[in-house]
C-alpha positions in Angstrom: 34.8 -19.8 -4.2 34.4 -16.1 -3.4 35.4 -15.1 -6.9 32.7 -17.4 -8.4 30.1 -16.0 -6.2 31.1 -12.5 -7.1 30.9 -13.2 -10.8 27.6 -15.0 -10.4 26.1 -12.0 -8.5 27.4 -9.6 -11.1 25.9 -11.7 -13.9 22.5 -11.7 -12.1 22.6 -7.9 -11.6 23.6 -7.3 -15.2 20.8 -9.7 -16.4 18.3 -7.9 -14.3 19.5 -4.6 -15.8 19.1 -5.9 -19.3 15.6 -7.2 -18.6 14.7 -3.8 -17.1 16.0 -2.0 -20.1 13.9 -4.2 -22.4 10.7 -3.7 -20.3 11.3 0.0 -19.9 11.9 0.7 -23.5 9.0 -1.4 -24.5 6.8 0.3 -22.0 7.9 3.7 -23.2 7.0 2.8 -26.7 3.6 1.2 -25.9 2.3 3.2 -23.0 3.5 6.7 -23.9 -0.1 8.0 -23.7 -0.8 6.7 -20.2 1.1 8.8 -17.6 1.2 6.2 -14.7 2.6 3.4 -16.9 4.9 5.9 -18.6 6.5 6.8 -15.3 6.7 3.1 -14.4 8.6 2.5 -17.5 11.0 5.3 -16.6 11.4 3.7 -13.2 12.3 0.4 -15.0 15.0 2.2 -16.9 16.4 3.8 -13.7 16.4 0.4 -12.1 18.3 -1.0 -15.1 21.0 1.6 -14.7 21.3 0.9 -11.0 21.5 -2.8 -11.3 24.0 -2.8 -14.2 26.2 -0.4 -12.2 26.0 -2.7 -9.2 26.9 -5.6 -11.3 29.9 -3.9 -12.9 31.2 -2.6 -9.6 31.0 -6.0 -8.1 33.0 -7.3 -11.0 35.8 -4.8 -10.7 35.9 -4.9 -6.9 39.3 -6.0 -5.6 39.7 -8.1 -2.5 
């Protein structure tokens, strides 16, 4: 059961990362002229990297 929960949480974090990448890149393309929204898009990309790395690290975690 613990292995299933770990795989599920990793999938959730990776899906969150992919969604953040899509929103961040789309925001960078659309809102490049508006500084607050541009920095929000950069934050979305940073969140994407963080959540994907958490998901991958929970997949390779050994217990």
